[in-house]
C-alpha positions in Angstrom: -41.9 -12.2 15.9 -38.4 -11.9 17.3 -37.3 -13.1 20.6 -34.5 -13.2 23.2 -34.3 -14.6 26.7 -36.2 -11.7 28.2 -38.0 -10.0 25.5 -40.5 -10.8 22.6 -41.0 -8.3 19.9 -44.3 -8.7 18.1 -45.0 -6.5 15.0 -48.2 -4.6 14.5 -48.8 -6.9 11.6 -49.8 -9.6 13.9 -52.8 -7.5 15.2 -53.5 -6.4 11.6 -53.7 -10.2 10.6 -56.1 -10.8 13.5 -58.3 -8.1 12.4 -58.4 -9.6 8.8 -59.1 -13.0 10.1 -62.0 -11.8 12.2 -63.4 -10.1 9.1 -62.7 -12.9 6.8 -60.8 -10.5 4.6 -57.9 -11.7 2.4 -54.6 -9.8 2.1 -55.4 -9.2 -1.4 -58.6 -7.4 -0.7 -57.1 -5.5 2.2 -54.2 -4.3 -0.1 -56.9 -3.2 -2.5 -58.8 -1.2 0.3 -55.6 0.3 1.6 -54.6 1.3 -2.0 -51.3 -0.5 -1.5 -49.4 -3.3 -3.2 -49.9 -6.9 -1.9 -46.1 -7.2 -1.4 -46.0 -4.1 0.8 -49.0 -5.4 2.9 -47.3 -8.8 3.2 -44.1 -7.1 4.5 -46.2 -4.9 6.9 -47.9 -8.0 8.4 -44.6 -9.8 8.8 -42.9 -6.6 10.4 -40.5 -6.2 7.6 -41.3 -2.7 7.0 -42.2 0.2 9.3 -45.7 1.2 10.0 -45.6 4.8 9.2 -48.0 7.6 10.3 -49.5 7.5 6.8 -50.3 3.9 7.0 -51.7 4.3 10.6 -54.2 6.9 9.2 -55.1 4.4 6.3 -55.6 1.6 8.9 -57.8 3.8 11.0 -60.0 4.5 7.9 -60.2 0.8 6.7 -60.3 -1.1 10.0 -61.8 1.5 12.2 -59.1 1.3 14.9 -57.5 4.8 15.8 -54.3 5.7 14.0 -52.7 6.4 17.5 -53.2 2.7 18.4 -51.3 1.6 15.4 -48.5 4.1 16.0 -48.1 3.0 19.6 -48.0 -0.6 18.5 -45.1 0.3 16.1 -43.3 2.3 18.7 -43.5 -0.6 21.2 -42.4 -3.1 18.6 -39.4 -1.0 17.6 -38.5 -0.6 21.2 -38.8 -4.3 22.1 -36.8 -5.1 18.8 -33.9 -3.1 19.9 -33.9 -4.8 23.4 -34.3 -8.2 21.8 -31.3 -7.6 19.4 -29.2 -6.0 22.0 -29.8 -8.9 24.4 -29.1 -11.5 21.8 -25.9 -9.6 20.8 -24.8 -9.4 24.4 -25.2 -13.2 24.7 -22.9 -13.8 21.6 -20.4 -11.1 22.8 -20.3 -12.7 26.3 -19.2 -15.9 24.7 -16.6 -14.2 22.6 -15.3 -12.2 25.5 -14.3 -15.5 27.1 -12.0 -16.0 24.2 -9.9 -13.0 25.3 -7.4 -12.8 28.0 -9.4 -10.0 29.9 -7.6 -10.3 33.2 -4.2 -9.8 31.6 -5.4 -7.0 29.7 -6.8 -5.4 32.7 -3.6 -6.0 34.6 -1.7 -4.0 31.9 -4.2 -1.2 32.2 -5.7 -1.6 28.7 -9.3 -2.2 30.0 -10.8 -1.6 33.4 -10.9 -4.4 36.0 -14.2 -6.1 36.4 -15.6 -9.7 36.9 -19.0 -8.9 35.6 -19.4 -10.5 32.1 -21.7 -7.8 30.7 -19.3 -5.2 31.9 -16.5 -6.9 30.2 -18.4 -6.8 27.0 -19.1 -3.1 27.2 -15.5 -2.3 28.0 -14.1 -4.6 25.2 -16.5 -3.1 22.7 -15.0 0.3 23.5 -11.5 -1.0 23.5 -11.9 -2.5 20.1 -14.1 0.4 18.9 -16.9 -1.8 17.5 -20.6 -2.0 18.4 -20.3 -5.8 18.6 -17.4 -8.0 19.2 -18.5 -10.3 16.6 -17.4 -7.6 14.1 -13.8 -8.6 15.0 -14.1 -11.4 12.6 -14.5 -9.0 9.6 -11.3 -8.8 7.6 -12.0 -5.2 6.8 -11.4 -4.3 10.4 -8.6 -6.7 11.3 -6.2 -6.4 8.3 -2.8 -7.2 9.9 0.5 -8.9 8.8 1.8 -10.9 11.6 4.3 -13.6 12.4 2.4 -16.2 14.4 3.9 -19.3 15.9 0.6 -21.3 16.0 -2.8 -20.5 15.0 -5.8 -21.2 17.1 -9.1 -19.6 17.6 -8.2 -18.3 21.1 -4.8 -17.1 19.9 -6.5 -15.1 17.0 -8.6 -13.2 19.6 -5.7 -12.5 21.8 -3.6 -11.4 18.8 -6.3 -8.9 17.9 -6.3 -7.5 21.4 -2.5 -7.1 21.4 -2.7 -5.4 17.9 -5.5 -3.0 19.0 -3.4 -1.8 21.9 -0.6 -1.0 19.4 -3.1 1.0 17.4 -4.0 3.1 20.4 -0.3 3.6 21.3 0.6 4.5 17.7 -2.0 7.3 17.6 0.4 9.2 20.0 3.4 8.8 17.8 3.9 11.6 15.2 5.1 10.4 11.8 6.0 11.8 8.5 4.2 10.7 5.2 5.0 7.1 4.2 8.3 7.0 2.5 9.2 3.5 1.1 12.3 4.6 -0.7 13.5 6.2 2.6 12.7 3.0 4.4 14.9 1.0 2.1 17.8 3.4 2.2 17.9 3.2 6.1 17.8 -0.7 6.3 21.8 -0.9 6.4 21.9 1.6 9.2 19.3 -0.2 11.1 21.2 -3.4 10.7 24.3 -1.7 12.2 22.3 -1.1 15.4 22.3 -4.8 16.2 25.6 -4.3 18.0 24.2 -1.6 20.3 22.3 -1.9 23.6 18.6 -1.3 23.6 19.1 2.1 25.5 21.4 3.2 22.7 19.3 2.2 19.7 15.4 2.2 20.8 14.8 6.0 20.5 17.0 6.5 17.5 15.3 3.4 15.7 11.8 4.9 16.5 12.7 8.2 15.2 14.3 6.8 11.9 11.1 4.8 11.3 8.7 7.7 12.2 10.5 9.7 9.4 9.5 7.0 7.0 5.8 7.0 8.2 6.1 4.1 10.5 5.2 4.1 14.2 7.1 1.5 16.1 5.4 0.1 19.2 6.9 -2.2 21.9 4.3 -4.0 24.1 4.4 -6.8 26.7 3.6 -10.2 25.5 -0.1 -11.0 25.8 -0.8 -14.6 26.8 -2.2 -16.6 24.0 -1.3 -14.2 21.2 1.5 -16.5 20.0 3.1 -13.7 18.0 6.4 -12.0 18.0 5.3 -9.1 15.8 2.8 -7.5 13.7 2.5 -4.7 11.0 -0.5 -3.0 9.5 -1.8 0.3 8.1 -3.8 2.6 10.5 -5.0 5.8 8.9 -2.1 7.5 7.2 0.6 5.6 8.9 2.1 2.2 9.2 2.3 0.5 12.6 5.1 -2.0 13.5 4.4 -3.8 16.8 7.0 -5.9 18.5 6.5 -8.0 21.7 9.1 -7.9 24.5 8.7 -11.8 25.0 11.9 -13.7 24.4 14.1 -10.6 24.0 17.0 -12.3 22.8 18.9 -10.1 20.3 18.5 -12.6 17.4 14.7 -12.9 18.0 14.3 -9.1 18.3 16.1 -8.3 15.1 14.7 -11.0 13.1 11.2 -10.0 14.1 11.8 -6.5 13.4 13.2 -7.1 10.0 10.4 -9.6 9.2 7.8 -6.8 9.8 9.9 -4.5 7.8 9.9 -7.1 5.0 6.1 -7.1 4.9 6.2 -3.4 4.4 8.9 -3.3 1.7 7.4 -6.4 -0.1 3.9 -4.8 -0.2 2.1 -7.3 2.2 0.5 -4.5 4.2 -3.2 -3.8 3.9 -4.3 -7.0 2.1 -7.9 -7.7 2.8 -7.2 -11.4 3.8 -4.0 -10.7 5.7 -0.8 -12.3 4.7 -0.6 -15.7 3.1 1.9 -18.6 4.0 3.9 -17.5 1.0 4.0 -13.8 2.2 5.3 -15.0 5.6 7.9 -17.2 4.0 9.1 -14.4 1.8 9.2 -12.1 4.8 11.2 -14.8 6.7 13.8 -15.1 3.8 14.1 -11.3 3.4 14.8 -10.9 7.1 17.3 -13.8 7.3 19.2 -12.8 4.2 19.3 -9.0 5.2 20.8 -9.8 8.5 23.2 -12.5 7.2 23.4 -13.0 3.3 23.3 -16.4 2.0 26.8 -16.1 0.6 28.3 -15.0 4.0 26.5 -17.7 5.9 27.7 -20.5 3.6 31.1 -19.1 3.8 31.2 -19.4 7.5 29.5 -22.7 7.6 32.1 -24.2 5.2 34.7 -23.5 7.8 33.0 -25.9 10.2 34.5 -23.9 13.1 31.7 -23.0 15.6 33.8 -21.9 18.5 32.7 -18.9 20.5 35.8 -16.9 19.4 35.3 -17.7 15.7 31.6 -16.8 15.8 32.4 -13.4 17.6 35.3 -12.7 15.1 33.1 -13.4 12.0 30.0 -11.5 13.4 32.3 -8.6 13.8 33.4 -8.8 10.3 29.8 -8.8 9.1 28.9 -5.9 11.5 26.2 -7.7 13.5 25.7 -9.1 17.1 27.3 -12.6 17.7 23.9 -13.8 18.9 22.4 -13.2 15.4 24.8 -15.6 14.0 24.4 -18.1 16.7 20.5 -18.0 16.3 20.9 -18.5 12.4 23.3 -21.6 13.1 20.7 -23.0 15.5 17.8 -22.6 13.1 19.7 -24.0 10.2 20.5 -27.1 12.3 24.4 -26.5 12.2 24.4 -26.4 16.1 22.0 -27.5 18.8 19.6 -24.9 20.2 21.3 -25.6 23.7 24.7 -24.5 22.3 26.4 -20.9 22.6 23.4 -19.1 24.1 25.9 -17.2 26.3 26.6 -15.3 23.0 23.0 -14.1 22.8 22.3 -10.8 24.5 19.1 -10.6 26.5 17.3 -7.4 25.9 15.4 -5.5 28.5 13.1 -3.0 26.6 11.0 -0.6 28.6 7.3 -0.6 27.5 
């Protein structure tokens, strides 16, 4: 017997057991009369195997109850079982749906607007392309490499919602076959784009990456996702997703190079996602690709952090001054409140 809030599914085996009790017949004797194994009879009584038309006919002969009666009991049981499982799954998914920022997703047009909890579950299942939201905890479905700031249960679900939208957007982006060598070759050219405005580099950057098999997607920040970027395999292409939250040039470029590092360093597609070591390696690659350790130390040793000196050195390196400012802040050379006027604030249309 299986139950939910509204339904009880009782297997035909319960009626068979009643018949045996009324006759004082053991399951062993019954199995012999049915010419079936005791193990199968036990499973039949417990509802673990289906009562087939052939078994229904045998039951009519042995117990004297019409085969149609047993077939009807089986049909009713299977129908109730589906309803029980569906209702229980809905209860679980309604709880999971509360972990997702549904209202914000609806505001962006990712899911339909509704206040009905069951409708939310149905829309979210379609959005994530799963029969049950509990499947989102399956690593085979959610293999992503991402740069998270903090990890909590709620942030994990918000992050998955954010990544799913990137998957949906990326399907409309045509890419060539994945070309790792080509990606490595264009890294210097991408670095040179740091001195350009978004309207100057966005379309060009997307095209360059698409020619290497990478779909670049920009999405608004989703409350609770706590992520600057993510990268993952989707079919025959790699998707790189960046948030438009905190669009200072240094954060934007660091996040982009961090995700490209995951690709180049082979972190994409791992069953368990990225490890802390992977994240540190991607951080180091991104940092040193934008400003090499040698160049950074050379500048720091001068101990002249004036705006003019930073702009001059950044021009020599061929990068935006804000990137050097961000590195100096993160390395503790200057306070985070200093020289932020040198950081360009990006406006990227999504």
